[in-house]
N, C-alpha and C positions, 0 to 999 in steps of 0.2 A: 642094920638097926639104926634108927635115927636118934640123934642126940636131942636134948630139950630145945624147943623153939625151932627145930629144923634148920640149924645152922651148919651142920655137917653130917656126912654119912660115914659110918665106921663099919669095917668088915673085920670079922674075927674068924679064925679057923683054928682048931686045936693044933698046937705046935708051931703056929705062925704068928708073926707080929701083926699088930693092928694097922690097917691101911685107912687113912682118913682123907676125905675131900670136903672142903668148905664150900658153903653156898656162895655163889658169885653175885656181887651187887651190880647188876647191869644198868641201874639208873644213871651211873656216872660215866657210862661208856656208849660209844656208837658201834654198830655192827659193821665191820669191814667185809666180812664174808660169813654168811649164815651156813650152818650145818643142819643135819637131821636130828630129830628127837630120837633118843634111844629108849625103847620101852622094855622094861624088865620087871619080872615078878619080884616081890619083896619076900623075904630078905635077900639082898643082893649078894652075889658071890663074886668077889673081886677077880679071881682067876678066870672065871667064865666071862666076866665083863671085859677083861683085858684081852682074852683070846678072841672074842667076837669083834672087838674094835681094832685088833692088831692089823697094822698096815692099811688102815681104812680111815682116811682123813675126812670122809664125808660127815662124820659125827662132830667135827670140830667147828666151833664158832670162834672167829677171830674178832676181837674187840679192841677198841682204841679210844682213849680220852679225846674229846673234840679238839682241845688246844695242844695236844702232845704230838710228837712226831712218830715216825714209823717204828723207831726203836722201843717205843712204849707199848707196842701191841702185846696182848695177852690172849691166851686161849681159854675156852670154856667148853664144857660138855653138858648137853641137856639130857638129863635122865628123868623120865616120867614127868616132863613139863617144868623141871627146875634146873637152872643153870648151876654148875659146880666148877670150881677150879680143879683140874685134874692133878693128881699127885704125880711125882716123878716116875713112878713105876708105870702108870698108865700112859704118860707122855712118851716114855721110851717104847712102849709097845705100839702105840699109834704111829710114831714117826720112825720106826725101826728100819724101814726101807730106804730112808734118805741117808746117803753116805757123804762124808766130807771128802771131796776130791781136791786136786791141786787148784783148780779154777772155780771152786764152789762159791756161789754168790747166794747169800741168805735172803735176797730180795727177789720177789717175782711180781710180775705185772698181770693183773687179772684182765679178762676180756673187756671190761668196762673202763680200763685204764688206771684203776686203783692199785697202789703198791701195797703188798703185804709180805710178811716174813714167811720163809719156807719152814723154818724151825722156830719154836719159841725161844726167846733169849736165854732162859735158864737152861734149857736142854742143849742149845747151841754151845753155851759156855762149858757145859759138862762134856760134850763131845770133843770140844777143843782140848779140854784138860786131859782127857783120856787118850787123845790122839797122839801118835808119835810123829805127825807130819808138820807140827807147827814150828819146828826149827830144823831146817835142812840146809846143808852147805850149798852155797851158790856155785853154779858151774863155771862162772867166769870171774872169780875174785882176782883182783890185781895182786901183784906180788907183794908180800908183806902185809896184806890186808885180809881180814876175815869178814866176809859178807854173809849175812843170814837172810833167809826168806822168812818173813813173818806174815801172819794174817793181819790185814789192815782194813780200813774202811773202804767200802766200795764207792765210786763216784756217784752212783745212783742212789745211795742211802745217805741219810742225814746224820747217822750216828757212827761211832767207832765200833769195831768188832761185829758189825752186822754183816760183814762179807769176809769170805776167806780167800780172796784173791791175793796171791803172793806178790809182794814187791820187795825189791832189794833195799836193804838198809844197812848202815854201818853200825 
């Protein structure tokens, strides 16, 4: 069901909470990587939409403000010709196959040389929060010192927390 003035899409199902996605204002952004248009019959079924998009990044549009850096990139989904900000549930379904590993870097370089994030910042922070890998004892701590591995900024990124490469810190 569409809300007034087509500002958001709401899905309801008996016994489930409402899932909402707001219309994305693309005029303020440049496309970093374009995705495919998702065509669906109305009214939309959120679970069917999430299951069709699960582990399929081809529907994602990566957008960035012209003056901003790589850390300000956001994702959008084009459904029936309209761009929407995906909600967290849809983001988790689409990027479910990406796992945080010890040397995970959230920046990838496209074939044309453009840098883009592998995970949206909001989802990356959520994965970090729920991960038990962001504080691990260092194998070679000096005697009397406790050294921790923490996720830090990657040298190829301009922002902090955009990379999960571990570096020792006191």
